C-alpha positions in Angstrom: -5.5 18.9 20.4 -8.6 18.9 22.1 -11.5 16.6 21.6 -13.9 19.8 21.0 -11.8 19.7 18.0 -12.8 16.1 17.1 -16.8 17.5 16.8 -15.6 20.6 14.8 -16.4 23.0 17.7 -19.9 21.7 17.9 -20.3 20.3 21.4 -23.1 23.4 22.9 -23.9 23.6 26.7 -27.3 22.1 26.2 -29.1 19.4 24.9 -32.4 19.2 22.3 -35.9 19.5 23.0 -37.0 17.9 26.3 -33.4 17.9 27.9 -32.0 21.2 27.7 -33.8 22.9 30.8 -31.5 20.5 32.7 -28.7 20.1 31.0 -25.5 22.0 32.2 -21.8 22.1 31.1 -19.5 21.9 34.2 -16.0 23.6 34.0 -14.4 21.2 31.9 -17.5 21.1 29.4 -19.2 18.0 30.9 -22.6 17.8 31.4 -23.7 16.0 34.3 -27.1 15.1 34.8 -28.4 14.4 38.6 -31.2 12.1 38.4 -32.4 9.0 36.6 -35.3 10.9 34.3 -32.3 13.4 33.7 -30.0 11.1 31.8 -32.9 8.9 30.7 -34.3 12.2 28.9 -30.9 12.7 27.0 -32.2 9.6 24.7 -35.3 11.3 23.3 -33.3 14.1 22.6 -33.2 14.7 18.6 -30.1 14.4 18.3 -30.7 10.6 19.3 -33.8 10.0 17.8 -33.5 11.9 14.5 -29.9 10.7 13.8 -29.1 9.1 10.2 -27.0 11.7 8.5 -28.8 13.0 5.4 -26.0 13.1 3.5 -25.4 9.3 3.2 -28.8 9.4 2.4 -28.1 11.0 -0.5 -25.7 9.2 -1.2 -27.7 6.4 -1.8 -28.3 5.2 -5.7 -31.9 5.2 -4.4 -32.2 9.2 -4.7 -32.7 11.2 -7.6 -32.4 14.9 -6.5 -32.3 18.1 -9.1 -28.4 19.3 -7.9 -27.1 21.0 -10.9 -23.6 18.9 -11.9 -21.9 22.4 -10.6 -23.5 22.8 -7.1 -20.7 23.0 -4.8 -22.9 22.5 -1.6 -22.4 19.8 1.2 -25.2 17.6 0.5 -24.2 18.2 -3.5 -21.0 16.5 -2.9 -22.1 13.2 -1.1 -25.2 13.2 -4.2 -22.0 12.9 -6.3 -19.9 11.1 -4.2 -17.1 13.5 -4.5 -14.3 12.6 -2.5 -14.6 15.7 0.1 -18.1 16.5 1.1 -17.5 20.3 3.3 -15.7 22.8 1.2 -16.4 25.6 4.5 -14.2 25.1 7.3 -15.9 27.4 9.0 -19.1 25.0 9.1 -19.9 21.6 12.0 -18.5 18.8 9.6 -21.1 16.7 7.8 -22.0 13.4 9.3 -18.9 13.8 11.7 -20.0 16.0 13.6 -23.6 14.7 14.5 -22.3 11.3 15.4 -19.9 12.7 17.4 -21.9 14.8 19.6 -24.5 11.4 19.6 -21.2 9.4 20.7 -20.9 12.8 23.6 -24.5 12.2 25.0 -23.8 8.6 25.3 -20.8 8.4 27.0 -22.6 10.6 29.7 -24.7 8.0 30.5 -21.9 5.3 30.3 -19.4 7.2 32.2 -22.1 8.2 34.9 -25.2 6.0 35.4 -23.5 4.5 37.9 -23.6 7.1 40.6 -27.2 7.5 40.5 -29.2 6.8 43.3 -32.7 7.3 42.1 -33.2 4.5 40.5 -33.0 0.6 40.7 -30.0 -1.3 39.4 -32.4 -3.0 37.2 -32.8 0.9 35.5 -29.8 1.7 35.5 -28.6 -1.4 33.4 -31.4 -1.0 31.0 -30.1 2.7 30.5 -26.0 1.8 30.5 -27.1 -1.1 27.6 -29.5 1.6 25.5 -26.1 4.1 25.5 -23.9 1.6 24.6 -26.2 0.2 21.4 -26.2 4.0 20.4 -23.2 4.2 21.0 -22.0 1.4 18.9 -24.3 2.0 16.3 -22.9 6.1 15.7 -19.4 5.0 15.3 -20.3 1.9 12.8 -22.2 4.7 10.8 -19.4 6.9 11.2 -17.3 3.5 9.8 -19.4 3.0 6.9 -18.6 7.3 5.8 -15.4 7.9 6.6 -13.3 4.6 6.3 -12.4 2.0 3.1 -14.7 -1.6 2.7 -14.1 -3.9 5.6 -11.6 -7.2 4.5 -10.4 -9.1 6.9 -7.6 -9.4 4.9 -6.7 -5.7 5.4 -8.7 -4.2 8.2 -5.4 -4.8 10.6 -4.1 -2.1 8.6 -6.8 0.0 6.9 -7.3 3.3 9.6 -10.6 3.0 11.0 -12.2 5.6 13.0 -11.3 7.5 16.8 -13.4 5.6 19.0 -14.4 7.9 21.9 -15.7 7.0 25.1 -15.2 10.2 27.6 -16.7 13.5 28.0 -13.8 15.8 29.1 -14.0 18.3 26.1 -10.2 19.1 27.1 -8.8 15.5 26.4 -6.3 15.1 23.1 -7.9 13.7 20.1 -7.7 9.9 20.2 -5.7 8.3 17.0 -7.8 6.7 14.3 -8.0 2.8 15.2 -6.9 0.2 12.6 -10.2 -0.9 11.1 -10.2 -4.1 12.7 -10.0 -2.5 16.0 -12.4 0.0 15.1 -15.4 -3.2 14.5 -13.9 -5.3 17.4 -15.6 -2.3 20.0 -18.3 -1.7 18.2 -19.1 -5.7 18.3 -18.4 -5.5 22.5 -20.5 -2.5 22.9 -23.4 -4.3 20.9 -22.6 -7.4 22.9 -22.2 -5.5 26.3 -25.6 -3.9 25.2 -27.2 -6.9 24.7 -26.6 -8.7 28.0 -27.8 -5.3 30.0 -31.3 -4.9 27.9 -34.2 -6.5 28.6 -37.4 -7.7 26.1 -39.0 -3.9 27.0 -38.8 -0.3 25.9 -40.5 3.3 26.6 -41.0 2.8 22.8 -39.5 2.1 19.1 -37.4 5.1 18.7 -35.6 3.3 22.1 -34.1 -0.3 22.4 -34.4 -3.4 23.7 -32.6 -6.4 23.3 -33.8 -7.1 20.2 -32.8 -3.8 18.9 -29.2 -4.7 19.7 -29.4 -8.3 18.1 -30.8 -5.9 14.7 -27.5 -3.9 14.3 -25.4 -6.6 15.2 -27.0 -9.0 12.9 -26.5 -5.4 10.5 -22.8 -4.9 11.7 -21.6 -8.7 11.1 -23.5 -8.8 7.2 -21.3 -5.3 6.3 -18.4 -7.3 7.5 -19.3 -10.3 5.9 -19.5 -12.9 8.3 -23.0 -14.2 7.2 -23.5 -17.0 9.8 -23.2 -14.6 12.7 -25.4 -12.0 10.6 -28.0 -15.0 10.4 -28.1 -15.4 14.1 -28.4 -12.3 15.6 -31.1 -11.4 13.0 -33.2 -14.7 14.0 -32.5 -13.5 17.7 -33.9 -10.4 16.7 -37.0 -11.4 14.6 -38.1 -13.6 17.7 -39.4 -10.2 18.8 -43.5 -10.2 18.1 -44.2 -8.6 14.8 -46.2 -8.7 11.7 -45.6 -8.2 8.5 -47.9 -6.4 6.6 -49.9 -8.3 3.5 -49.7 -5.0 0.8 -52.9 -7.0 -1.0 -54.7 -5.8 2.0 -52.8 -2.9 3.3 -54.3 -0.8 6.4 -56.6 2.3 5.8 -55.3 4.5 7.1 -51.8 3.6 7.1 -50.6 2.9 10.7 -49.1 4.7 12.9 -45.3 5.3 12.9 -45.4 3.7 16.7 -48.1 0.7 15.7 -46.6 -0.3 12.4 -46.5 -4.1 12.9 -43.6 -4.2 10.3 -41.0 -1.9 12.2 -38.9 -2.6 15.3 -37.0 0.6 15.8 -37.7 4.2 15.0 -35.0 6.5 13.1 -35.1 9.4 11.0 -32.4 11.5 9.3 -30.6 15.1 10.9 -32.8 16.8 8.0 -36.4 15.5 8.7 -37.8 17.1 6.2 -35.4 14.4 3.7 -38.4 12.3 3.9 -41.1 14.9 2.7 -38.5 15.0 -0.6 -37.9 11.8 -1.5 -37.5 11.1 -5.3 -36.9 7.5 -7.3 -34.0 7.3 -8.8 -34.7 6.1 -12.5 -32.6 3.0 -11.7 -34.5 2.6 -8.8 -37.4 2.8 -10.4 -36.7 0.2 -12.8 -36.5 -2.6 -10.1 -39.9 -2.5 -9.5 -42.3 -4.9 -11.7 -45.3 -3.1 -12.9 -47.9 -5.4 -10.2 -45.3 -4.4 -7.4 -48.2 -2.7 -4.7 -44.7 -1.1 -3.2 -45.1 1.5 -5.6 -48.8 1.9 -5.8 -48.9 2.2 -2.4 -45.8 4.3 -1.6 -45.0 6.6 -4.6 -46.4 9.1 -6.7 -45.8 10.7 -10.3 -45.3 14.5 -9.9 -43.6 16.6 -12.9 -42.0 13.5 -14.6 -40.7 11.8 -11.0 -41.8 9.1 -9.2 -41.5 10.7 -5.1 -42.3 8.6 -2.0 -45.1 9.0 -0.2 -45.0 11.3 2.9 -46.4 8.9 5.5 -44.1 6.0 5.4 -41.7 5.9 8.2 -39.4 3.3 9.8 -37.1 4.3 6.5 -33.7 4.8 9.0 -34.6 2.2 11.5 -35.0 -1.4 11.0 -37.9 -3.3 9.9 -38.4 -7.3 10.4 -38.1 -7.0 6.3 -34.3 -6.1 6.9 -34.0 -8.8 9.1 -35.4 -11.7 6.9 -33.7 -10.4 3.8 -30.5 -10.7 6.1 -31.5 -14.6 6.7 -32.2 -15.2 3.2 -28.8 -13.6 1.9 -26.5 -15.9 4.7 -28.8 -18.8 3.5 -27.9 -18.0 -0.4 -24.0 -17.9 1.0 -24.0 -20.6 2.3 -26.0 -22.7 -0.5 -29.5 -23.3 1.2 -31.1 -22.3 -1.6 -34.5 -23.5 -0.9 -34.1 -21.8 3.3 -33.7 -18.6 1.1 -36.2 -19.2 -1.4 -38.9 -20.1 1.1 -38.3 -16.7 3.0 -37.7 -14.9 -0.4 -41.1 -15.9 -1.6 -42.7 -15.5 1.7 -42.2 -11.8 1.4 -42.9 -11.4 -2.4 -46.3 -13.0 -1.6 -47.2 -10.2 0.9 -45.4 -7.4 -1.8 -46.9 -8.5 -5.4 -50.7 -8.5 -6.7 -51.7 -11.8 -5.3 -53.2 -12.4 -9.4 -49.6 -11.5 -10.4 -47.3 -13.3 -8.1 -45.7 -16.5 -9.0 -43.1 -18.1 -6.5 -39.8 -17.9 -8.2 -37.2 -21.6 -8.7 -33.7 -21.6 -8.8 -31.1 -23.8 -8.1 -28.6 -21.1 -8.8 -27.0 -19.9 -6.2 -25.5 -16.7 -8.5 -29.2 -16.3 -9.6 -31.1 -17.0 -5.8 -28.7 -13.9 -4.6 -29.0 -11.2 -7.2 -32.8 -12.2 -6.7 -32.4 -11.8 -2.7 -30.4 -8.4 -3.3 -32.6 -7.2 -5.4 -35.4 -8.0 -3.0 -33.3 -5.8 -0.4 -33.3 -3.5 -2.7 -36.8 -2.8 -3.4 -37.8 -3.9 0.2 -35.2 -1.1 1.9 -35.3 1.1 -0.5 -34.4 4.8 0.9 -33.6 3.6 4.1 -30.5 3.6 6.2 -29.3 0.3 4.4 -28.7 1.2 1.2 -25.3 3.1 1.2 -24.1 0.1 3.6 -25.0 -2.2 0.8 -23.6 -0.5 -2.4 -20.3 -0.1 -0.4 -20.3 -4.1 1.3 -21.1 -5.5 -2.4 -18.8 -4.0 -3.9 -16.5 -5.4 -1.8 -18.1 -8.7 -2.5 -18.0 -8.4 -6.1 -21.8 -8.0 -6.1 -22.3 -4.1 -6.7 -23.8 -2.4 -9.7 -22.9 0.4 -11.0 -24.7 3.5 -10.1 -25.8 6.8 -12.0 -26.7 10.3 -11.4 -29.2 11.2 -14.4 -30.6 14.6 -15.2 -34.2 14.6 -15.0 -34.8 13.5 -18.8 -32.4 10.7 -18.1 -29.2 11.9 -19.6 -26.5 10.6 -17.3 -24.6 13.6 -15.7 -21.7 10.7 -14.0 -22.0 7.6 -13.2 -19.6 5.0 -10.0 -17.9 1.9 -11.3 -18.1 -0.6 -8.2 -14.8 -2.2 -9.3 -13.2 1.0 -8.7 -14.9 3.6 -6.1 -14.1 2.8 -2.8 -17.3 4.7 -1.2 -15.6 6.5 1.2 -15.3 9.9 2.2 -12.5 11.9 3.4 -11.8 12.7 6.2 -13.6 16.1 7.4 -11.3 19.0 6.5 -11.9 21.1 9.4 -10.8 17.9 12.0 -7.9 17.3 9.9 -6.6 21.0 10.5 -6.8 21.1 14.1 -5.1 17.3 14.1 -3.3 17.1 11.7 -1.3 14.0 12.6 -4.3 12.0 12.0 -4.3 9.7 8.6 -6.5 11.3 6.0 -8.0 8.5 3.9 -6.7 9.6 0.1 
């Protein structure tokens, strides 16, 4: 079956925004820029910068959405944790389609940037590194949506996702590699990218060495390799940064590109989502009364807390995420003092000063619970939560998640001991690839 069907027939003849005025599709459907700046512009396209799937944001237990339980549209299906998101086989597949188009775009760079003659080798290597990191991250998000949770004992038998490295749309769809193979390819791309990338970049939507290291930290955390997750978090934290003391939060709020807490900027495929994020009741209940995050970034609207629309950085990577990864890894390694030191340093910047008291414990289970609770509050609504729900369930550390009505009545719930946190491969993709293994 042709590669175009892995994309759900959505590969178009032009790109978004600034790069659509010169990119062309040649006879086999390959978009081949000629100049360095044309390749560079691909990474500025909205398909890359607005790339976190809104359906996965809706699947997070951080979110409340006023969907009726009978709703069958893709967002509602993701929100209610149904196996099949897409009900319309004529529509581009949710999550799958945009991410494979993003992968297609990165492969244009990876496969062709070496032949460019109007840029230095240093510039070409930097762009190659960015494209490799972007491709790895897109494949990783697909893994969190469409494969079972990673476990080294089963990953060699479970199906992963098709690993796409080409741009010829007439090429047959690759098979689903094993999950172990998929994760190995993601790590290999990121480590290659780390070697090519420098410490500089155009802006915070683009990649540098620290961003690649931060994504490596996230991937290793998902895999349960806490030692490597900590190692790469600490490397990424060498990037100059400052975590803001919310007791003295600046006014006006810092712009997204000037915010010293943000390492890497991303938003969702549906940008309006950031203006309509509503807190689930369960998320609200994790915040203490003296937690400044609710005072600064939430407001009450008709009985529901909503996220303020001036807060950015939700779907990229923040330095506090890396700190909390450090703390979790230290707790897992029984360095409870080290974990608590990091945790308390962050809490002191988030809790109103008159109320702040450091937490102290010699119990690993208690310390780990505190770290994970802080991670949920600090990274609320972000691109971590679905990943965290899935990996923590596999570790036996997950919590039941509920969908409730606005008046707090339970509509349904999932049990982390039995729910797979996995969506089925889109029907449209399976129709055109009948030999592709299903998840269920």
